[in-house]
N, C-alpha and C positions, 0 to 999 in steps of 0.2 A: 680294439677293445672288446672284451668278451661280455656278452649278456647271457646270464643263465636263467632259464625259465624252468620252474619247478612244476611238473605235472604230477598226477596222483602216484605214478609209479616210476617216473623217469625224470631226471633233470637234464634238459637239452642245452647244449652250448652253441651259440651262433656268434660269428665274428662280424662286427659292424664297423666298417671303416668310413671315416668322414670323407666326403666328396671334395672337401677343401683342403685336403692335406698338402703339406710341403713335400718335397722329394724326400725319400727315406734317408736317414743318416746311416752311413756305412763307415766302419772304422775298426779299431782294435783296442783291446785292453791288454796292457803289459805290466810286468813287474818292474817297479821303479828302480830297483837295485841291480837286477840282472839283465834287464831288457828282454826277457823271455815272455812269451804269451802267457796270460792267466786264463786257463781253460775254464769255461762255464761260469765266468763272472756274470753278475746280474746287473741290469741297468733299469732304473725306474724313476718315475716322477712322483714325488711325495703326495700321498693321499689321493692318487688317481689311478685308474686301471690302465696305465700306459706304461709299458715296459717290455723287456725281453731278456734273453740269456745269450751270451756269446757261445761260440762253438769251441772245439778242442784247441784251435789256434788263437782263441781270444777274439776272433772276428765276430762282428755283430751287424745286424740290420734292424733299425728301429724306426718305426713310423710314428711321427708325432704331428698333431694338427697344426701347431705353430712352434716357433722357437723361443717362446717367452716363458717357458717353465724351467725351473731348476732341475737338474738331472743328478741322481745319486747312483754311483757306481760302486758295487761291493763284490767281495768274494770271501770265502772261508779262509781265515788265517791272514787277512789283509785289512788295513784300515779303510774306512769308506772315503770315497772322493766325492766332494760336492762341486758340480760344474754349473756355474752361473749361466744364465741365458746369453750374456754378452760374449762368452767364449764360444758358445755354439753358433751364435750369429757371425762371429769372426772366423768360423771354419774349423774349430778344434774338433777332431774326430778320433784322435788317439788319447787314451786315458791311462794314466800311470797310477798303480796302486802300491802303497808301502806295505811290506810284510809286517805282521804283528802277531802277538800271541795273546789269546784269551782262552783260558781252559776252566774246565769244571774244577771246583775246589777239591783238594785231596780228601778222599773218604777212606777210612781204615775198614777194610773188609777182612774178617777172619775166616779164611778158606775152610778151616776145620769145621765150622758151624754152618756152612752154606748148604742150601737145598734148592733144587730146580723149581722154577715157577714160571708163570706167565704174567705180563703186565700189559694190559690193553684188551682189545676185543678179538677173540678168535673165531667169531662167527663168519660163516661163508655166505650167509643170505641176509638181506636187509629189507626194510620197508621201501627203500628208495635206492636206485642206482645213480650215484653222483657222477655225471658225465663231464669230461673235458675233451675238447677236440676243436676241429676247424673244418671248413668245407671249401672246395673250389680252388685250391692253390697247390701248386706243385711242392712248394717248400713251406713249412711251418716256421714262423719266426716270432711273430708278435704275440703268440699265445704262451710261449714258454715263460716260466717263472711262477706260474700258478702254484699255490700251496694249499694243502688240506692236511688237517691233523687233529689231535685231541689232547686234552689235559689228562695227565697221568699222576697218580698219587702213591708212590712207593711208601710202604709203612715201615721199612727198615732199610739200612744201607744195602744197596743192590748193584751187582755187576752185570752189565749188559752183554749176552753172548750172541744173540742173533736178532735181526729185525725182519718182520714179515709184513707185507701189504697184499691184500687180496684184489685181484683184477677179475671182475665179473664179465667185462667185455674188453676186447683189445683188437683193434683193427690195424695195428701198426706192425711193420717188419722189425722195428726196433724202438724201444722206449728206454730212456735214461732218467732216473730220479736222484735227488739228493736227500739224505736224511738230515734234518735240522732238529736241534734241541734248543729250547728257550727257557729262561726263567719265567715263572708265572708272575704277571704284574697287573693287578686289578682285573683279573679274569681273562687276560689276553696275553699273547706272547710278548716278552719283554727282551732282555738282553740275551744275545746268542751265546751258547755255552760251548760249542765245539770249536777247536782250533784245527782239526783235521777234516779234510773233505771226504765224507763217506757217501759213496754212491752205490746204487743198485740198478741193474739193467734186466729187461725182459728179452726172451727170444721171440722169434717171429710169431705173431698172433698168440703169444702165450697168455693163457688164462689160469686162474688159480693163484696160489700163494707165490709171491716173488720174494726172495730171501737174500739177505747179505750177512755174512759172518763178521761179527764185531770183535772177536776174541783178541785180535792183534792190536786193536785200538785201546784196549783196557779202559773203557768208559764206565765209571762208577757214579751212582746217584745217591744223594742223601735221602733221608725220609721226609721229603717235602715235595709239593707238586711241581711238575715240569710240564712243558708242552712239547710234544714230538710231532713233526710234520714231514710229509713228502713233498718235494718241490720238483715240478716237471722241468727237466733240463733240456731234453732233446727227443726228437722222434723222427722216424723215417717211414715213408710209404710211397710206392711207385704210382699207384692210382690216386689222383687227388680227391676222389669222392669217398665218402663214408670214413673219415678219419676221426676216430674217437676211442676213448677207453673209459672205463667206469670202475668205481669202488663202491661196494654195498655200504649202506648207512642204515642204522637202526634208530627209530624215534625213541626218545626217552625223556624223563622230566628234567634231568640236569643239563645245563647249557655247557657242554664240554667240547663240542666240535668247533674248530676254528677254520677259517678259509680267507684267502685273499687272492686277488688277481695276479699280482706280481710282487716283486721284493719291496716295493715302496708303497703299495696300496694299503688302505685301511683294513684291519682285520674285522671280520664279522664272526659272531658267535651264535651257535645254533643248539637247540635241545635234541641233540643226535649224537650217535657214536659210530665212527667209521670202522671198518674191518682192518685194523692194523694193530700189531702187538710186538712185544719183545719176549724172546726166551731169555730168562734171567737166572742168576744164582743169587739168592737172598738169604739173610739171616733169619 
């Protein structure tokens, strides 16, 4: 479980593990129809900071203090699987997800009337560096799944061309993130909107803007608020010390920044704006 401590200029992340933990759960998430692995599926306990992300082969390592909590397993383009405690106690460690489709509603965008614009914050400096990371372990597993994002309010139908997130710090050889889009529901992320898994990666120790081209996904937004987040999926570092990355955050009056520890944790909302944005074509 991560505990984030906010200092005047830096938010530090520490990993606190219960001394009374049971042995880590290890298993695999697979496609129920094909039997193939589901890469980077998320696993989490509802409402708690307990969870992780599977690797490219759907394999996971999950540390839980007990086996008395319900576990939720999800991935983009699949239905969620609810695993009751009795199945965990009985030794179930392979979880099967059914493919499904849930997409953004069709938006008619007249290309002849489009103009380039930005949606989000293009600032490279913030009042705070919002850190995520871990310490003292060769492999990071129980920190993955953390999400940070912002409420965005397009004023007209908008076609997303590129997504950008700014890394002020990066001590990893490799970082992988997922882009998530949610409907806004009472000021917090609600229903997931994407049916395609959109990921972006950093190079070794890369700082500055990390970008993913979205043109092939043909993602369009209506003129209503949505929430865009980056979700930490994977990281690699040979030296177990000083493992962290950060995203600049600006203080502001509006509560538009959202965060949660993993895919099933409770969202928190802050009067801040992180440095992430879309390059778009809009009417």
